[in-house]
C-alpha positions in Angstrom: 0.0 0.0 0.0 2.9 2.3 0.8 4.2 1.9 -2.8 0.8 2.6 -4.2 0.6 5.8 -2.3 4.1 6.8 -3.5 3.0 6.1 -7.0 -0.2 8.1 -6.5 2.0 11.0 -5.4 4.2 10.7 -8.4 1.4 10.4 -10.8 -0.5 13.5 -10.0 2.4 15.8 -10.9 1.8 17.1 -14.4 3.4 20.6 -14.3 2.4 24.0 -12.9 3.5 27.5 -12.2 3.7 30.3 -9.8 0.6 32.5 -10.2 1.5 35.8 -11.8 -0.4 39.1 -11.4 -0.3 39.9 -15.1 -0.4 37.3 -17.9 1.4 38.0 -21.1 -0.9 38.6 -24.1 -1.4 35.4 -26.1 -1.4 35.3 -29.9 -4.6 33.8 -31.4 -2.7 30.6 -32.5 -1.4 30.3 -28.9 -4.9 30.5 -27.5 -6.1 27.8 -29.9 -3.1 25.7 -29.0 -3.8 26.1 -25.3 -7.4 25.2 -25.8 -6.4 22.0 -27.7 -3.9 21.1 -25.0 -6.5 21.7 -22.3 -9.0 19.5 -24.1 -6.4 16.8 -24.6 -5.4 16.9 -21.0 -9.1 16.7 -19.9 -9.6 13.8 -22.3 -6.5 12.0 -20.8 -7.9 12.4 -17.3 -11.3 11.1 -18.3 -9.7 8.2 -20.2 -7.7 7.3 -17.1 -10.8 7.5 -14.9 -12.7 5.2 -17.3 -9.7 2.8 -17.4 -9.5 2.6 -13.6 -13.3 2.2 -13.2 -13.1 -0.8 -15.6 -9.8 -2.2 -14.3 -10.9 -2.1 -10.6 -14.3 -3.6 -11.6 -16.2 -0.9 -9.6 -19.6 -2.2 -8.5 -22.9 -0.2 -8.3 -22.5 -0.3 -4.5 -19.1 1.4 -4.8 -20.2 4.2 -7.1 -20.5 6.8 -4.4 -16.9 6.3 -3.2 -15.8 6.0 -6.8 -17.4 9.3 -7.8 -15.7 11.1 -4.9 -12.3 9.7 -6.0 -12.9 10.5 -9.7 -14.0 14.0 -8.9 -10.8 14.6 -7.0 -8.8 13.3 -10.0 -10.6 15.8 -12.2 -10.1 18.6 -9.8 -6.4 17.8 -9.4 -6.1 17.5 -13.2 -7.7 20.9 -13.7 -5.4 22.5 -11.1 -2.2 21.0 -12.4 -3.3 21.7 -16.0 -3.9 25.4 -15.2 -0.6 25.7 -13.4 1.2 24.0 -16.3 -0.4 26.5 -18.7 0.6 29.4 -16.5 4.2 28.1 -16.3 4.3 27.7 -20.1 3.0 31.2 -20.6 5.6 32.7 -18.3 8.5 34.1 -20.3 11.8 35.7 -19.2 11.5 34.4 -15.6 14.5 34.7 -13.3 16.0 31.6 -11.7 14.4 32.7 -8.4 11.0 33.0 -10.1 11.5 29.6 -11.7 12.2 28.1 -8.3 9.1 29.8 -6.9 7.1 28.3 -9.7 8.5 24.9 -9.0 7.7 25.3 -5.3 4.1 26.2 -6.2 3.9 23.1 -8.4 5.3 20.9 -5.5 2.8 22.4 -3.0 -0.2 21.9 -5.4 1.0 18.4 -6.0 1.2 17.6 -2.2 -2.2 19.2 -1.6 -3.8 17.3 -4.5 -2.3 14.1 -3.3 -3.6 14.6 0.2 -7.1 15.0 -1.3 -6.7 12.0 -3.5 -5.5 9.8 -0.7 -8.4 11.0 1.5 -10.9 10.1 -1.3 -9.2 6.8 -2.1 -9.3 5.5 1.5 -13.0 4.9 1.7 -13.0 3.5 -1.9 -10.2 1.1 -1.2 -11.9 0.0 2.1 -15.0 -0.8 0.1 -13.2 -3.0 -2.4 -13.4 -6.8 -2.3 -10.1 -8.7 -1.8 -9.9 -9.4 -5.5 -10.5 -5.7 -6.3 -7.8 -4.7 -3.8 -5.4 -7.0 -5.5 -6.2 -5.4 -8.8 -5.8 -1.9 -7.3 -2.5 -2.8 -5.7 -1.1 -4.1 -9.0 -2.5 -1.3 -11.0 -1.3 1.5 -8.7 2.1 -0.2 -8.3 2.7 0.0 -12.0 1.3 3.5 -12.5 -0.8 5.9 -10.5 -4.3 7.0 -11.2 -3.1 9.5 -13.9 -1.3 6.8 -15.9 2.3 7.4 -15.3 4.5 4.3 -15.2 7.7 4.1 -13.2 10.5 3.7 -15.6 8.4 1.5 -17.9 7.2 4.3 -20.3 3.8 2.6 -20.4 5.2 -0.9 -20.9 5.7 -3.6 -18.4 7.8 -6.7 -18.6 8.2 -8.1 -22.1 6.8 -4.9 -23.7 3.3 -5.6 -22.5 1.1 -2.8 -21.2 2.1 -2.3 -17.5 -1.3 -3.2 -16.1 -1.3 -6.5 -17.9 2.3 -7.3 -17.2 2.2 -6.9 -13.5 3.4 -9.8 -11.4 3.5 -7.8 -8.3 2.7 -9.5 -5.0 0.2 -7.8 -2.9 1.6 -6.8 0.5 -0.6 -5.4 3.3 
């Protein structure tokens, strides 16, 4: 479980920035690009939520806990996406400002992880032993956002990480 929580922490981090009082003016093509990136990011979060729902075999009785967990994933994704876009838009930042941006990213990540763990706890408690085994293996390979430790999306033998897991579940 400890490894799963570490992976959850790693997975939420997607980028971010230090909030600025004035935003640089964006060119029209930059705005379109940002909208496309936001839509792609939201689609990725929704795809991961759907994947986890299926992978963990969420039952109708677990939907309330699942919804709370999925809503936190969406909220975290929105926050990190917004911070990422702010960081991307920041130009000519000093080394100090860059470090401040990174500190803001790290804090948002930590805050988001706390919320995600708090939402996952009742869901995990409601899972059957089989589902817990699936969750342990899934989160061991990659957190809820889909990042895979050193596997670049592949597990042993080039198979998708979730399918290639041979992790033993430890309490």
